[in-house]
N, C-alpha and C positions, 0 to 999 in steps of 0.2 A: 447448454451455454447461452448466455446472454452478452450482447455486446452491446454497452451503451454507448451512442454514437452521437457526436454534438455538433451536429452539422457539417459534417467534413467535407472536404471537397476532392480527396483524393482516390476516391473508388472505394472505401473502407466497406460500404454495406454490401456492395457488389460482390466482392470478394466475399465477405462471409457468408453470402446467400448463396454462392458458390458449392458452398459444403453441406449445404440442404437433403442432398441425398445420401450422404453419409453420417452426416451428423445431427443431431438436437441442437440447432442454433436458432436464434433470433436475434434481430437489431431493435432496439429500443431506443427511445428519445433520451439523449444524456444532458449533458449541462455541466457546471463546476463537478469536481470530482465527487463531492458530497450527494449531489443530486442523481449522477448514474450510478453511483452503489445503490444508493436508498435504493432506486427505482429496479434494478437487477434483483435485490436481496428480496424486496416485497414479492415478487413473481416466485422466488424458489420454494420449494417444499422439502428439500434436503435437511439433515441433522445440523449439516455444515456448510458455509457457502465459502467461496473462494474468491476474493480479489485480486485481480491481477491487472497493471498497466497494461496498455496497447502495445507497448514500444519495449518490452523487456522479452526476455526470452529465459526460460528453465536451462542452466549449465549441464544438466542431464536429465535423461528420460523417466527418470524416478523418483524426483524431487515430490510432483504431487503425490505421489501415492504414499512416500514416506510420511511427508506432511500429515497425510489424511491416517496414517497408522499410529504415528506418535499422539495424534489429538484424542484418536479410538483408546489405545492402549492406557494412557495417562490421566484419561479423562480431563482434557486442557479443554480452555475457552478459547484460544488463540494459539497459533503456530505462525510463524515466519521463517525468514531464511537471510541469508547475507546478501550483499548488493556485489555485484563485481562488473567494473567500467572495461567494457571491452575494446575500447579506442581513446584516443585522447593521449595527453601527456602523463609523465610520472607525478605529476602532483594531482591531474584528475583522479587517477588510481588511489594515490595517496588519501584522499579526503574520502573517498567510498570505505578503504580500509578503516578510515578512523570512526567513520559512520559506525560501522560493524563492531568496532572497539567497545564503543561508547552503548552500543546497543546490548552488548552482552553483560558491560558493567551495570547496565539499566536493571538486569534479573535480581540484582541484591537489593533493590529498594525499589521502584516503581516503573516495570519494564514497559517499552513500546516497540510497536509494530510500524515497520514499514508498509505504505498504502502498494509498494511495488507489488507486493506478494503477501496476503493477509489471508489467512485461512482461521475463519471464525465460527465457531458455535451457534447456531442461527437462534437459538433460544436465549442465549445471553446477548447477541447482537440487537434482539427487538427488545429485550429489558433496558437496554442502556439508551434506546431510542433511536440507534442507528448513527450516522454520521450527522454531526450538527450542518444544516447547510447555511447558518447564519456566520460559519469559520470558513475564510478565502486561503487560509492557509493551515498546514498542519493538522487538518482534521483527523487526518490517520493517527498521529501522536494523540492528540487529547482523548482521542476514543479509547486507545489500548492504554493510556495512564490508567485506567479505570479499572482495570483488570486486579485481580490478585496475584503476586509474584508465583506462588505454588501453581496456577493455571493457565501460566503462559511457558510456551517453549522457542528455541531457535534450532531448527533442524540444519546440519552440516551441507555443502554444497552453497547452490545458490543461484542469482538471477544473473544475467547481464543486461547493463543498461549502456546506455551512452553517456558522453560528458555533454550533453545538449546545452542542460540547466546552466553547466559554468559558462560555455561559451555565450548565453545570454545575458547572464547577471553577472559574471565576475565570480573568482574566489573567494574574495573578503567580503562580499555582500552575503554569498551563502554561509559561510561560516560564521559571520556576525549572527545570521537570521537562526541558525542551527544553537548557538550558544545562549541567546537570548530565550529562545524558545523552550529548552532545557532549563535555563534558571526560572523560568516562569510557570512551571509545570502547574504550581499549585493556584494560578491566578487566570481564573477564567476571562475576565477582561483583556488581557493580552491576547488573547487566541480571536477575541469579536473585532478586535481593530483589524484594520484593512493595511496589510503590510505589501499591498502592491506587486504581490507574487504573481499573479497573472497578467501584469501587465507588460511583461516584457514580450 
């Protein structure tokens, strides 16, 4: 397990290293999500790499195993799952339900995966050049949109996350960014713009 740490001050590195007697773990330099994920993938020697955010938790213990089995059995390039909001208001939870709905809908045309949980075939990830470090928002969306729909799947279940993004940005701005991103899936210049996503 590789943990990309972007200079955290909450003891993340110390917590990770406390598991070294039980797990193969290593803390590596992070940065924006693209940089941290690419750095981890560069060190991976496995057929698949799993990208998972630090603030999410699998909804059940079998999620990772089921995702890997699905990828292997169906020869897939990418597997993701649903997002479940574990706190906050009904509106927070409704937003993630809406995201899950559009993710399933995307499988009919151009599938997209959330970076919160993204199991990628390493060879395909490398062939696509990994996450574009020049993209500061929706780098996971941009990368997964380059996949063929027959090589992508969403496994049942999900990962728990919080409503912190809604608290920082507000529902209206999150919704606006989501729909503008979907409408501009064909437009690389949109993704290269600074949408001030990390300025919150």
